N, CA, C and O of each residue as an XYZ file, in Angstrom:
1024
protein
N      72.957     81.131    123.279
C      72.707     81.711    121.959
C      73.941     81.677    121.056
O      73.859     81.955    119.860
N      75.092     81.329    121.655
C      76.328     81.344    120.879
C      76.278     80.419    119.680
O      76.617     80.824    118.568
N      75.851     79.160    119.897
C      75.777     78.181    118.813
C      74.732     78.595    117.771
O      74.919     78.391    116.572
N      73.629     79.182    118.254
C      72.575     79.628    117.339
C      73.106     80.718    116.418
O      72.896     80.673    115.206
N      73.793     81.692    116.995
C      74.344     82.788    116.196
C      75.399     82.301    115.214
O      75.467     82.773    114.079
N      76.227     81.347    115.659
C      77.240     80.776    114.767
C      76.582     80.062    113.598
O      77.026     80.191    112.457
N      75.525     79.311    113.879
C      74.824     78.597    112.810
C      74.211     79.584    111.827
O      74.323     79.408    110.614
N      73.572     80.609    112.342
C      72.951     81.603    111.462
C      73.999     82.345    110.634
O      73.757     82.677    109.473
N      75.141     82.598    111.221
C      76.226     83.255    110.479
C      76.710     82.374    109.333
O      76.972     82.863    108.234
N      76.827     81.067    109.597
C      77.266     80.135    108.542
C      76.190     79.991    107.458
O      76.509     79.882    106.275
N      74.928     79.992    107.863
C      73.832     79.943    106.884
C      73.891     81.179    105.991
O      73.751     81.083    104.772
N      74.097     82.327    106.603
C      74.182     83.571    105.830
C      75.383     83.546    104.888
O      75.290     84.013    103.753
N      76.514     83.002    105.353
C      77.697     82.862    104.485
C      77.365     82.018    103.255
O      77.782     82.336    102.142
N      76.605     80.933    103.472
C      76.216     80.069    102.361
C      75.348     80.826    101.354
O      75.518     80.688    100.143
N      74.416     81.626    101.878
C      73.536     82.385    100.988
C      74.319     83.448    100.235
O      74.073     83.680     99.052
N      75.264     84.098    100.916
C      76.119     85.083    100.252
C      76.959     84.437     99.155
O      77.343     85.095     98.188
N      77.238     83.153     99.308
C      78.068     82.449     98.330
C      77.240     81.878     97.184
O      77.594     82.058     96.018
N      76.144     81.193     97.498
C      75.374     80.475     96.483
C      74.096     81.195     96.050
O      73.523     80.871     95.010
N      73.654     82.159     96.836
C      72.457     82.899     96.486
C      71.172     82.314     97.032
O      70.145     82.991     97.082
N      71.228     81.045     97.444
C      70.023     80.406     97.971
C      70.403     79.211     98.840
O      71.508     78.678     98.733
N      69.481     78.799     99.692
C      69.653     77.608    100.522
C      68.319     76.882    100.611
O      67.259     77.467    100.388
N      68.390     75.592    100.943
C      67.196     74.774    101.127
C      67.117     74.305    102.577
O      68.124     73.932    103.178
N      65.916     74.331    103.122
C      65.709     73.961    104.522
C      66.161     72.530    104.786
O      66.861     72.274    105.766
N      65.772     71.603    103.931
C      66.100     70.188    104.150
C      67.608     69.965    104.172
O      68.120     69.215    105.003
N      68.317     70.623    103.252
C      69.773     70.462    103.194
C      70.437     71.061    104.427
O      71.360     70.465    104.983
N      69.979     72.227    104.858
C      70.553     72.865    106.045
C      70.294     72.030    107.293
O      71.137     71.962    108.187
N      69.138     71.402    107.351
C      68.812     70.541    108.479
C      69.803     69.382    108.586
O      70.236     69.029    109.683
N      70.160     68.793    107.441
C      71.136     67.693    107.431
C      72.532     68.201    107.776
O      73.252     67.562    108.544
N      72.912     69.325    107.223
C      74.259     69.862    107.434
C      74.502     70.204    108.895
O      75.547     69.864    109.449
N      73.537     70.877    109.524
C      73.731     71.354    110.893
C      73.159     70.417    111.950
O      73.260     70.678    113.148
N      72.550     69.309    111.483
C      72.020     68.294    112.404
C      71.028     68.888    113.408
O      71.082     68.615    114.607
N      70.120     69.712    112.873
C      69.021     70.254    113.670
C      67.730     70.026    112.888
O      67.763     69.634    111.722
N      66.599     70.275    113.535
C      65.323     70.033    112.870
C      65.044     71.101    111.809
O      65.607     72.195    111.838
N      64.165     70.752    110.881
C      63.768     71.722    109.861
C      63.042     72.909    110.491
O      63.130     74.027    109.984
N      62.327     72.676    111.592
C      61.662     73.767    112.306
C      62.695     74.783    112.793
O      62.493     75.992    112.686
N      63.792     74.276    113.324
C      64.870     75.164    113.807
C      65.448     75.985    112.660
O      65.697     77.181    112.812
N      65.662     75.339    111.506
C      66.208     76.049    110.349
C      65.234     77.120    109.869
O      65.649     78.223    109.514
N      63.958     76.805    109.858
C      62.957     77.806    109.443
C      62.973     79.008    110.382
O      62.790     80.146    109.949
N      63.193     78.746    111.676
C      63.296     79.844    112.634
C      64.534     80.700    112.343
O      64.489     81.926    112.443
N      65.629     80.043    111.984
C      66.850     80.772    111.613
C      66.593     81.672    110.404
O      66.971     82.843    110.400
N      65.955     81.116    109.393
C      65.688     81.876    108.168
C      64.700     83.010    108.427
O      64.802     84.084    107.835
N      63.748     82.757    109.314
C      62.786     83.805    109.673
C      63.507     84.982    110.329
O      63.205     86.140    110.044
N      64.461     84.676    111.210
C      65.227     85.723    111.883
C      66.068     86.509    110.870
O      66.132     87.736    110.944
N      66.710     85.816    109.928
C      67.515     86.483    108.912
C      66.644     87.341    107.993
O      67.072     88.391    107.514
N      65.412     86.876    107.755
C      64.494     87.665    106.932
C      64.070     88.931    107.672
O      63.946     89.993    107.061
N      63.849     88.828    108.973
C      63.486     90.003    109.768
C      64.578     91.062    109.714
O      64.300     92.257    109.810
N      65.814     90.618    109.561
C      66.949     91.538    109.475
C      67.140     92.086    108.063
O      68.038     92.892    107.818
N      66.289     91.641    107.134
C      66.343     92.130    105.766
C      67.440     91.520    104.923
O      67.782     92.053    103.867
N      68.002     90.399    105.379
C      69.149     89.798    104.692
C      68.744     88.753    103.659
O      69.431     88.577    102.653
N      67.645     88.066    103.898
C      67.186     87.024    102.985
C      65.682     87.167    102.758
O      64.979     87.866    103.488
N      65.223     86.482    101.724
C      63.786     86.398    101.467
C      63.406     84.930    101.484
O      63.926     84.137    100.700
N      62.503     84.572    102.372
C      62.096     83.165    102.446
C      61.206     82.808    101.265
O      60.409     83.622    100.799
N      61.353     81.595    100.800
C      60.500     81.046     99.760
C      60.198     79.607    100.114
O      60.730     79.085    101.093
N      59.355     78.961     99.336
C      58.959     77.590     99.652
C      60.183     76.670     99.693
O      60.893     76.516     98.699
N      60.414     76.066    100.855
C      61.500     75.105    100.996
C      62.860     75.702    101.273
O      63.840     74.966    101.379
N      62.950     77.040    101.395
C      64.269     77.620    101.628
C      64.247     79.132    101.674
O      63.269     79.742    102.106
N      65.344     79.735    101.219
C      65.461     81.193    101.206
C      66.456     81.609    100.147
O      67.323     80.832     99.746
N      66.319     82.858     99.693
C      67.233     83.414     98.695
C      67.780     84.734     99.220
O      67.213     85.342    100.128
N      68.880     85.162     98.639
C      69.468     86.440     98.995
C      68.546     87.568     98.563
O      68.067     87.583     97.429
N      68.298     88.507     99.455
C      67.308     89.545     99.191
C      67.640     90.400     97.973
O      66.758     90.711     97.172
N      68.917     90.782     97.830
C      69.285     91.728     96.771
C      70.025     91.071     95.611
O      70.748     91.746     94.879
N      69.853     89.765     95.437
C      70.611     89.039     94.408
C      70.332     89.578     93.006
O      71.256     89.726     92.207
N      69.066     89.871     92.701
C      68.706     90.322     91.349
C      69.374     91.661     91.023
O      69.936     91.837     89.942
N      69.305     92.596     91.968
C      69.896     93.905     91.708
C      71.414     93.824     91.597
O      72.021     94.573     90.832
N      72.035     92.913     92.362
C      73.490     92.762     92.273
C      73.914     92.268     90.893
O      74.919     92.727     90.350
N      73.157     91.343     90.331
C      73.491     90.835     89.002
C      73.276     91.918     87.954
O      74.101     92.093     87.057
N      72.161     92.650     88.068
C      71.881     93.719     87.109
C      72.980     94.782     87.147
O      73.419     95.275     86.108
N      73.416     95.127     88.363
C      74.452     96.152     88.534
C      75.865     95.583     88.406
O      76.844     96.329     88.424
N      75.963     94.260     88.277
C      77.244     93.560     88.198
C      78.117     93.873     89.411
O      79.304     94.172     89.281
N      77.499     93.795     90.596
C      78.191     94.078     91.845
C      78.263     92.822     92.703
O      77.295     92.068     92.795
N      79.422     92.601     93.332
C      79.568     91.501     94.264
C      78.810     91.811     95.548
O      78.701     92.969     95.950
N      78.288     90.771     96.185
C      77.568     90.952     97.438
C      78.523     91.362     98.555
O      78.227     92.267     99.336
N      79.668     90.688     98.623
C      80.621     90.945     99.718
C      81.497     92.142     99.391
O      82.398     92.053     98.557
N      81.233     93.254    100.047
C      82.029     94.476     99.863
C      82.631     94.939    101.195
O      82.863     96.131    101.394
N      82.878     94.005    102.089
C      83.439     94.346    103.390
C      84.966     94.456    103.327
O      85.614     93.812    102.502
N      85.525     95.285    104.217
C      86.984     95.433    104.372
C      87.684     95.791    103.064
O      88.761     95.275    102.765
N      87.067     96.676    102.293
C      87.598     96.979    100.962
C      88.950     97.687    101.002
O      89.768     97.486    100.104
N      89.203     98.504    102.010
C      90.503     99.185    102.096
C      91.637     98.170    102.202
O      92.665     98.302    101.538
N      91.441     97.159    103.042
C      92.447     96.110    103.198
C      92.588     95.298    101.912
O      93.698     94.933    101.526
N      91.473     95.015    101.255
C      91.504     94.213    100.032
C      92.218     94.944     98.895
O      92.920     94.323     98.097
N      92.039     96.256     98.825
C      92.732     97.038     97.800
C      94.234     97.020     98.061
O      95.026     96.917     97.124
N      94.630     97.121     99.332
C      96.054     97.061     99.685
C      96.642     95.699     99.316
O      97.751     95.621     98.786
N      95.902     94.635     99.596
C      96.365     93.282     99.257
C      96.516     93.133     97.748
O      97.494     92.556     97.272
N      95.551     93.651     96.999
C      95.609     93.579     95.542
C      96.814     94.340     94.998
O      97.480     93.880     94.070
N      97.088     95.496     95.575
C      98.235     96.301     95.150
C      99.537     95.542     95.359
O     100.454     95.632     94.542
N      99.614     94.796     96.454
C     100.801     93.979     96.721
C     100.852     92.770     95.788
O     101.912     92.423     95.268
N      99.709     92.137     95.581
C      99.660     90.909     94.780
C     100.087     91.135     93.341
O     100.769     90.295     92.754
N      99.691     92.264     92.769
C      99.980     92.508     91.355
C     101.481     92.644     91.106
O     101.929     92.519     89.966
N     102.264     92.900     92.158
C     103.726     92.985     92.032
C     104.338     91.646     91.631
O     105.456     91.598     91.119
N     103.606     90.566     91.863
C     104.127     89.227     91.585
C     103.691     88.701     90.216
O     103.915     87.536     89.887
N     103.078     89.559     89.437
C     102.679     89.202     88.070
C     103.689     89.782     87.095
O     104.060     90.951     87.194
N     104.130     88.956     86.153
C     105.136     89.384     85.173
C     104.624     89.189     83.746
O     103.754     88.355     83.491
N     105.171     89.962     82.835
C     104.879     89.761     81.411
C     105.139     88.310     81.037
O     106.124     87.717     81.476
N     104.260     87.741     80.229
C     104.439     86.366     79.771
C     103.864     85.313     80.695
O     103.850     84.133     80.344
N     103.388     85.705     81.867
C     102.817     84.745     82.816
C     101.473     84.218     82.332
O     100.751     84.876     81.583
N     101.165     83.009     82.786
C      99.797     82.505     82.748
C      99.319     82.468     84.182
O      99.867     81.733     85.004
N      98.289     83.264     84.493
C      97.800     83.343     85.866
C      96.324     82.958     85.931
O      95.582     83.082     84.956
N      95.926     82.489     87.109
C      94.525     82.205     87.384
C      94.054     83.192     88.448
O      94.694     83.352     89.487
N      92.940     83.844     88.179
C      92.292     84.698     89.168
C      91.003     84.021     89.619
O      90.050     83.901     88.850
N      90.986     83.592     90.849
C      89.788     83.025     91.459
C      88.726     84.109     91.572
O      89.049     85.295     91.504
N      87.475     83.726     91.742
C      86.416     84.710     91.961
C      86.524     85.271     93.376
O      87.025     84.603     94.281
N      86.048     86.502     93.559
C      86.066     87.111     94.881
C      86.329     88.595     94.816
O      86.747     89.113     93.780
N      86.087     89.287     95.926
C      86.246     90.741     95.951
C      87.701     91.172     95.916
O      88.025     92.187     95.299
N      88.597     90.413     96.571
C      90.016     90.777     96.541
C      90.621     90.514     95.168
O      91.388     91.335     94.665
N      90.290     89.387     94.559
C      90.811     89.099     93.220
C      90.236     90.060     92.185
O      90.884     90.346     91.177
N      89.031     90.557     92.425
C      88.470     91.580     91.544
C      89.310     92.854     91.597
O      89.527     93.506     90.576
N      89.778     93.200     92.791
C      90.646     94.372     92.922
C      91.983     94.147     92.221
O      92.559     95.086     91.672
N      92.481     92.913     92.234
C      93.706     92.601     91.479
C      93.464     92.843     89.999
O      94.288     93.458     89.322
N      92.333     92.358     89.498
C      92.014     92.516     88.071
C      92.007     93.984     87.662
O      92.451     94.323     86.565
N      91.510     94.853     88.531
C      91.456     96.282     88.218
C      92.843     96.893     88.043
O      92.995     97.923     87.386
N      93.857     96.251     88.637
C      95.222     96.782     88.596
C      96.077     96.147     87.501
O      97.230     96.537     87.312
N      95.525     95.181     86.785
C      96.289     94.510     85.735
C      96.182     95.318     84.447
O      95.279     95.115     83.636
N      97.118     96.230     84.283
C      97.177     97.059     83.082
C      98.627     97.155     82.616
O      99.554     97.101     83.424
N      98.809     97.297     81.323
C     100.141     97.517     80.774
C     101.016     96.277     80.664
O     102.214     96.395     80.406
N     100.448     95.095     80.852
C     101.232     93.868     80.725
C     101.279     93.413     79.267
O     100.432     93.787     78.454
N     102.279     92.606     78.960
C     102.438     92.070     77.610
C     102.418     90.544     77.664
O     103.029     89.931     78.539
N     101.711     89.951     76.720
C     101.658     88.487     76.590
C     101.242     87.819     77.896
O     101.793     86.787     78.279
N     100.275     88.410     78.566
C      99.769     87.853     79.812
C      98.505     87.062     79.528
O      97.572     87.564     78.900
N      98.482     85.819     79.997
C      97.278     84.996     79.859
C      96.595     84.911     81.219
O      97.221     84.545     82.214
N      95.311     85.250     81.256
C      94.540     85.210     82.503
C      93.392     84.231     82.335
O      92.630     84.296     81.370
N      93.284     83.322     83.297
C      92.168     82.371     83.352
C      91.342     82.711     84.586
O      91.898     82.896     85.669
N      90.037     82.795     84.440
C      89.190     83.105     85.588
C      87.847     82.395     85.481
O      87.400     82.038     84.391
N      87.217     82.199     86.625
C      85.855     81.672     86.680
C      84.870     82.760     87.098
O      83.728     82.469     87.452
N      85.322     84.030     87.054
C      84.496     85.149     87.503
C      84.093     86.030     86.330
O      84.950     86.556     85.619
N      82.788     86.191     86.126
C      82.304     86.980     85.001
C      82.688     88.454     85.140
O      83.028     89.100     84.149
N      82.635     88.985     86.352
C      82.978     90.397     86.533
C      84.455     90.660     86.251
O      84.808     91.708     85.709
N      85.322     89.706     86.621
C      86.752     89.847     86.312
C      86.972     89.794     84.811
O      87.783     90.549     84.276
N      86.259     88.912     84.125
C      86.379     88.828     82.667
C      85.960     90.139     82.015
O      86.581     90.571     81.044
N      84.919     90.775     82.533
C      84.468     92.052     81.974
C      85.489     93.158     82.208
O      85.647     94.041     81.366
N      86.181     93.118     83.340
C      87.216     94.114     83.636
C      88.406     93.946     82.704
O      88.916     94.923     82.156
N      88.849     92.704     82.526
C      90.073     92.449     81.765
C      89.844     92.356     80.256
O      90.784     92.455     79.468
N      88.580     92.164     79.865
C      88.283     92.029     78.441
C      88.615     93.262     77.634
O      88.771     93.187     76.415
N      88.726     94.400     78.305
C      89.018     95.648     77.594
C      90.512     95.944     77.523
O      90.919     96.926     76.902
N      91.345     95.092     78.161
C      92.789     95.332     78.211
C      93.505     94.672     77.042
O      93.315     93.484     76.780
N      94.324     95.439     76.344
C      95.181     94.857     75.304
C      96.355     94.162     75.982
O      96.712     94.503     77.109
N      96.944     93.210     75.315
C      98.077     92.486     75.883
C      97.686     91.344     76.784
O      98.548     90.689     77.369
N      96.368     91.091     76.907
C      95.894     90.009     77.767
C      95.113     88.999     76.940
O      94.177     89.348     76.221
N      95.516     87.750     77.056
C      94.760     86.636     76.470
C      93.845     86.117     77.568
O      94.297     85.448     78.497
N      92.561     86.424     77.460
C      91.604     86.130     78.520
C      90.871     84.832     78.243
O      90.357     84.621     77.144
N      90.824     83.957     79.252
C      90.137     82.673     79.137
C      89.196     82.485     80.313
O      89.511     82.873     81.438
N      88.020     81.879     80.047
C      87.042     81.632     81.094
C      86.665     80.160     81.171
O      86.643     79.446     80.168
N      86.368     79.728     82.396
C      85.853     78.381     82.587
C      84.386     78.345     82.188
O      83.771     79.386     81.956
N      83.833     77.152     82.112
C      82.386     76.994     82.050
C      81.879     76.760     83.460
O      82.566     77.073     84.433
N      80.679     76.212     83.573
C      80.156     75.853     84.886
C      78.828     76.487     85.219
O      78.213     77.159     84.392
N      78.392     76.261     86.455
C      77.113     76.766     86.954
C      77.295     78.178     87.502
O      78.270     78.455     88.201
N      76.355     79.073     87.186
C      76.468     80.468     87.598
C      75.969     80.669     89.022
O      74.919     80.156     89.407
N      76.755     81.437     89.809
C      76.355     81.825     91.162
C      76.271     83.344     91.205
O      77.278     84.028     91.024
N      75.084     83.869     91.441
C      74.880     85.316     91.342
C      75.619     86.144     92.390
O      76.133     87.205     92.036
N      75.707     85.728     93.667
C      76.377     86.613     94.640
C      77.851     86.854     94.325
O      78.367     87.945     94.567
N      78.530     85.840     93.785
C      79.960     85.969     93.477
C      80.212     86.179     91.986
O      81.360     86.278     91.555
N      79.130     86.247     91.194
C      79.243     86.433     89.735
C      80.224     85.441     89.136
O      81.016     85.783     88.257
N      80.162     84.206     89.623
C      81.178     83.214     89.255
C      80.566     81.942     88.690
O      79.360     81.711     88.778
N      81.434     81.124     88.108
C      81.067     79.822     87.569
C      81.708     78.746     88.431
O      82.874     78.859     88.809
N      80.954     77.712     88.739
C      81.433     76.723     89.695
C      81.000     75.322     89.289
O      80.358     75.140     88.254
N      81.352     74.332     90.104
C      80.951     72.951     89.864
C      81.944     72.170     89.020
O      83.023     72.659     88.686
N      81.557     70.943     88.683
C      82.440     70.022     87.962
C      82.878     70.557     86.601
O      84.033     70.383     86.211
N      81.980     71.197     85.884
C      82.320     71.731     84.556
C      83.423     72.773     84.655
O      84.339     72.805     83.833
N      83.325     73.628     85.674
C      84.362     74.640     85.876
C      85.695     73.986     86.219
O      86.746     74.421     85.750
N      85.646     72.943     87.035
C      86.876     72.246     87.421
C      87.514     71.537     86.238
O      88.737     71.536     86.100
N      86.697     70.935     85.386
C      87.220     70.184     84.238
C      87.974     71.070     83.259
O      88.819     70.582     82.508
N      87.681     72.355     83.256
C      88.380     73.270     82.360
C      89.895     73.215     82.582
O      90.672     73.396     81.644
N      90.305     72.964     83.824
C      91.722     73.020     84.167
C      92.480     71.734     83.853
O      93.688     71.658     84.077
N      91.789     70.731     83.342
C      92.471     69.505     82.924
C      93.480     69.834     81.816
O      93.138     70.497     80.836
N      94.707     69.373     81.975
C      95.765     69.547     80.972
C      96.136     71.002     80.714
O      96.618     71.340     79.633
N      95.911     71.864     81.707
C      96.297     73.270     81.614
C      97.393     73.542     82.649
O      97.354     73.013     83.759
N      98.370     74.374     82.269
C      99.421     74.764     83.205
C      99.346     76.267     83.450
O      99.205     77.049     82.510
N      99.441     76.667     84.717
C      99.473     78.086     85.081
C     100.706     78.355     85.936
O     101.115     77.524     86.746
N     101.283     79.527     85.739
C     102.442     79.900     86.552
C     102.019     80.271     87.966
O     102.663     79.875     88.938
N     100.930     81.037     88.077
C     100.533     81.565     89.375
C      99.011     81.546     89.524
O      98.264     81.800     88.579
N      98.592     81.239     90.732
C      97.173     81.285     91.091
C      96.987     82.284     92.222
O      97.714     82.247     93.215
N      96.018     83.172     92.075
C      95.628     84.074     93.150
C      94.279     83.575     93.662
O      93.241     83.744     93.021
N      94.332     82.961     94.831
C      93.225     82.172     95.375
C      92.522     82.932     96.496
O      93.169     83.565     97.330
N      91.202     82.861     96.505
C      90.404     83.468     97.573
C      90.023     82.409     98.604
O      90.119     81.210     98.343
N      89.595     82.864     99.768
C      89.110     81.949    100.801
C      88.153     82.683    101.722
O      88.144     83.913    101.773
N      87.349     81.920    102.450
C      86.447     82.510    103.444
C      87.031     82.418    104.843
O      86.691     83.220    105.712
N      87.922     81.429    105.069
C      88.498     81.251    106.391
C      89.872     80.614    106.335
O      90.134     79.733    105.516
N      90.752     81.079    107.228
C      92.110     80.530    107.347
C      92.287     80.089    108.787
O      92.259     80.911    109.703
N      92.468     78.791    108.988
C      92.562     78.270    110.338
C      93.582     77.142    110.367
O      93.579     76.278    109.490
N      94.458     77.143    111.373
C      95.502     76.121    111.433
C      94.917     74.720    111.599
O      95.520     73.743    111.155
N      93.748     74.612    112.234
C      93.127     73.299    112.445
C      92.302     72.868    111.234
O      92.443     71.745    110.751
N      91.445     73.756    110.749
C      90.532     73.390    109.658
C      91.080     73.727    108.284
O      90.515     73.302    107.276
N      92.174     74.486    108.223
C      92.803     74.812    106.942
C      92.068     75.907    106.198
O      91.604     76.882    106.788
N      91.971     75.727    104.883
C      91.262     76.674    104.024
C      89.800     76.260    103.953
O      89.488     75.129    103.581
N      88.907     77.172    104.308
C      87.494     76.804    104.333
C      86.647     77.769    103.511
O      87.000     78.929    103.301
N      85.507     77.235    103.054
C      84.620     77.957    102.136
C      83.173     77.682    102.518
O      82.870     76.652    103.121
N      82.274     78.609    102.164
C      80.861     78.392    102.495
C      80.182     77.341    101.633
O      79.141     76.809    102.019
N      80.759     77.028    100.460
C      80.056     76.181     99.493
C      80.875     74.954     99.112
O      82.065     75.060     98.816
N      80.234     73.794     99.121
C      80.890     72.558     98.693
C      81.215     72.584     97.205
O      82.221     72.015     96.782
N      80.374     73.238     96.407
C      80.547     73.209     94.954
C      81.852     73.859     94.513
O      82.391     73.532     93.456
N      82.363     74.791     95.339
C      83.588     75.495     94.974
C      84.847     74.667     95.211
O      85.873     74.918     94.579
N      84.788     73.696     96.100
C      85.990     72.969     96.490
C      86.666     72.287     95.304
O      87.889     72.333     95.175
N      85.885     71.664     94.449
C      86.456     70.944     93.316
C      87.127     71.911     92.340
O      88.128     71.565     91.713
N      86.581     73.115     92.212
C      87.161     74.121     91.316
C      88.478     74.629     91.869
O      89.468     74.719     91.143
N      88.495     74.961     93.147
C      89.698     75.512     93.765
C      90.806     74.465     93.820
O      91.981     74.796     93.664
N      90.442     73.215     94.040
C      91.434     72.138     94.028
C      92.050     72.010     92.638
O      93.262     71.838     92.514
N      91.235     72.091     91.600
C      91.739     72.005     90.233
C      92.661     73.178     89.918
O      93.683     73.002     89.255
N      92.309     74.369     90.388
C      93.160     75.539     90.195
C      94.531     75.346     90.844
O      95.564     75.652     90.248
N      94.520     74.836     92.071
C      95.766     74.617     92.808
C      96.633     73.581     92.106
O      97.840     73.774     91.957
N      96.020     72.487     91.676
C      96.770     71.390     91.059
C      97.474     71.802     89.779
O      98.497     71.221     89.416
N      96.932     72.806     89.090
C      97.491     73.178     87.789
C      98.491     74.330     87.886
O      99.061     74.732     86.872
N      98.714     74.872     89.095
C      99.516     76.081     89.257
C     100.862     75.800     89.919
O     100.952     74.987     90.840
N     101.899     76.474     89.446
C     103.232     76.342     90.046
C     103.306     77.011     91.410
O     103.849     76.445     92.358
N     102.762     78.213     91.505
C     102.818     78.988     92.752
C     101.421     79.475     93.105
O     100.706     80.020     92.264
N     101.044     79.269     94.363
C      99.700     79.646     94.827
C      99.814     80.765     95.853
O     100.434     80.605     96.904
N      99.203     81.905     95.525
C      99.122     83.037     96.446
C      97.695     83.093     96.994
O      96.741     83.293     96.242
N      97.559     82.919     98.291
C      96.254     83.076     98.931
C      96.089     84.541     99.295
O      96.887     85.079    100.062
N      95.070     85.192     98.762
C      94.843     86.611     99.040
C      93.641     86.722     99.970
O      92.515     86.412     99.582
N      93.889     87.166    101.200
C      92.832     87.163    102.213
C      93.098     88.243    103.245
O      94.210     88.348    103.762
N      92.086     89.049    103.549
C      92.275     90.068    104.576
C      92.327     89.417    105.954
O      91.848     88.300    106.145
N      92.912     90.129    106.904
C      93.234     89.550    108.210
C      92.007     89.137    109.021
O      92.140     88.357    109.964
N      90.818     89.637    108.683
C      89.617     89.229    109.416
C      89.287     87.753    109.182
O      88.529     87.156    109.946
N      89.855     87.167    108.127
C      89.568     85.765    107.817
C      90.499     84.796    108.545
O      90.262     83.588    108.553
N      91.560     85.332    109.155
C      92.510     84.492    109.873
C      91.891     84.037    111.193
O      91.404     84.855    111.974
N      91.913     82.739    111.430
C      91.306     82.168    112.621
C      89.856     81.784    112.427
O      89.260     81.139    113.290
N      89.284     82.173    111.306
C      87.882     81.889    111.026
C      87.742     80.565    110.273
O      88.598     80.205    109.464
N      86.668     79.857    110.547
C      86.362     78.623    109.826
C      84.988     78.740    109.195
O      84.025     79.130    109.854
N      84.899     78.403    107.925
C      83.622     78.357    107.243
C      83.146     76.909    107.180
O      83.655     76.059    107.910
N      82.185     76.624    106.323
C      81.506     75.327    106.337
C      82.349     74.177    105.792
O      82.456     73.134    106.438
N      82.946     74.351    104.617
C      83.599     73.243    103.917
C      85.107     73.455    103.838
O      85.566     74.537    103.471
N      85.871     72.432    104.180
C      87.334     72.535    104.195
C      87.938     72.011    102.897
O      87.628     70.907    102.448
N      88.808     72.828    102.305
C      89.535     72.411    101.108
C      90.739     71.567    101.458
O      91.081     70.630    100.736
N      91.390     71.899    102.577
C      92.576     71.173    102.992
C      93.494     72.056    103.820
O      93.126     73.171    104.189
N      94.683     71.560    104.111
C      95.622     72.267    104.985
C      96.185     73.513    104.310
O      96.129     73.656    103.089
N      96.725     74.406    105.127
C      97.322     75.638    104.610
C      98.555     75.359    103.758
O      99.008     76.228    103.014
N      99.090     74.162    103.865
C     100.257     73.787    103.049
C      99.915     73.726    101.556
O     100.816     73.606    100.726
N      98.640     73.808    101.208
C      98.240     73.829     99.802
C      98.687     75.114     99.109
O      98.813     75.149     97.885
N      98.927     76.173     99.892
C      99.325     77.446     99.306
C     100.792     77.710     99.591
O     101.353     77.208    100.565
N     101.409     78.515     98.718
C     102.825     78.853     98.900
C     103.004     80.128     99.708
O     103.927     80.233    100.515
N     102.119     81.101     99.493
C     102.201     82.372    100.198
C     100.795     82.848    100.570
O      99.832     82.626     99.835
N     100.700     83.504    101.721
C      99.478     84.209    102.093
C      99.773     85.699    102.020
O     100.692     86.188    102.676
N      98.997     86.418    101.224
C      99.112     87.878    101.177
C      97.939     88.444    101.967
O      96.778     88.235    101.615
N      98.259     89.166    103.045
C      97.221     89.719    103.905
C      97.551     91.170    104.231
O      98.543     91.711    103.740
N      96.716     91.805    105.063
C      96.892     93.229    105.342
C      97.625     93.453    106.660
O      97.892     92.511    107.407
N      97.942     94.707    106.930
C      98.781     95.074    108.071
C      98.079     94.915    109.416
O      98.720     95.069    110.456
N      96.794     94.614    109.427
C      96.072     94.420    110.684
C      96.214     93.006    111.229
O      95.602     92.672    112.244
N      96.999     92.185    110.584
C      97.259     90.840    111.111
C      97.884     90.967    112.502
O      98.755     91.809    112.718
N      97.448     90.146    113.429
C      97.938     90.253    114.808
C      99.322     89.639    114.960
O      99.728     88.787    114.171
N     100.041     90.085    115.989
C     101.352     89.515    116.292
C     101.230     88.020    116.596
O     102.108     87.232    116.245
N     100.141     87.645    117.245
C      99.915     86.234    117.585
C      99.758     85.390    116.329
O     100.304     84.290    116.242
N      99.009     85.907    115.355
C      98.833     85.161    114.105
C     100.136     85.079    113.318
O     100.427     84.051    112.708
N     100.921     86.151    113.328
C     102.224     86.105    112.660
C     103.122     85.046    113.291
O     103.825     84.321    112.587
N     103.096     84.961    114.624
C     103.907     83.960    115.316
C     103.449     82.547    114.964
O     104.271     81.657    114.745
N     102.127     82.346    114.912
C     101.606     81.022    114.559
C     102.022     80.633    113.146
O     102.430     79.496    112.910
N     101.923     81.566    112.209
C     102.349     81.282    110.845
C     103.823     80.918    110.810
O     104.215     79.978    110.119
N     104.647     81.657    111.555
C     106.091     81.388    111.590
C     106.364     80.017    112.203
O     107.217     79.274    111.718
N     105.636     79.683    113.271
C     105.834     78.385    113.941
C     105.516     77.229    113.007
O     106.147     76.175    113.085
N     104.544     77.420    112.127
C     104.142     76.363    111.199
C     104.796     76.518    109.822
O     104.415     75.848    108.862
N     105.789     77.416    109.744
C     106.546     77.642    108.509
C     105.625     78.033    107.341
O     105.815     77.598    106.205
N     104.627     78.864    107.655
C     103.714     79.373    106.631
C     104.227     80.736    106.174
O     104.340     81.660    106.980
N     104.533     80.861    104.906
C     105.082     82.111    104.380
C     103.958     83.115    104.159
O     102.947     82.816    103.524
N     104.160     84.305    104.694
C     103.125     85.337    104.520
C     103.769     86.653    104.092
O     104.932     86.932    104.387
N     102.979     87.436    103.397
C     103.401     88.734    102.906
C     102.387     89.756    103.408
O     101.182     89.574    103.236
N     102.870     90.827    104.027
C     101.975     91.845    104.569
C     101.919     93.031    103.619
O     102.942     93.634    103.294
N     100.720     93.353    103.182
C     100.516     94.497    102.297
C     100.413     95.771    103.121
O      99.692     95.823    104.117
N     101.125     96.773    102.704
C     101.086     98.062    103.413
C      99.882     98.876    102.944
O      99.612     98.962    101.746
N      99.167     99.467    103.884
C      97.990    100.258    103.561
C      98.312    101.748    103.554
O      97.431    102.569    103.299
């Protein structure tokens, strides 16, 4: 049952990211029959996590999340708030920063107050709503396709926004950090956006709670060398700290 549970977990990650999945596409991705995928979706529906529809499934509470402007992923919030508190220390007046979509970057946005001549670029509608009320911030948004679970804009249009743009700092989210698979995400559509964000930024801070270390999601963006610093929480294991040190990966531990 191990492989079955892993597959269902990855399917659920995809739904949490994109809001919906298609049976035919999942069958190709996981190299199993469509009957097997339907059984997976049936099990997830029994758990109240998804609602099956013709040809696929959708996130059960997607509509209410959009109405309430709430992110689907609200796990490990204490650690994420600590990471955000640490991350905001690296923002200075006059910076141009990019805030990726995600629950940790949303917490960073909540702490961005009292800055002067700060330019913020984001692909997250909820972050834009938080920062739109702050004076001293020049707020810019990408275009792109809307994803309800992450309240974000994605795809080629979102990536093209970063053409000929320079940013001092990027605060990047991820679903998994693994020395073998690198930075991984549940959705292919996000990879082009995150790559564009990285390419346009002088310094990249990966903000990720320690539960994501060692985890691999569906799609790989590339090696951990794409980022300059990892900001994580104090629950990071001694073994993971040693591995980061062995591979010369710079990390910052946020105190809770």
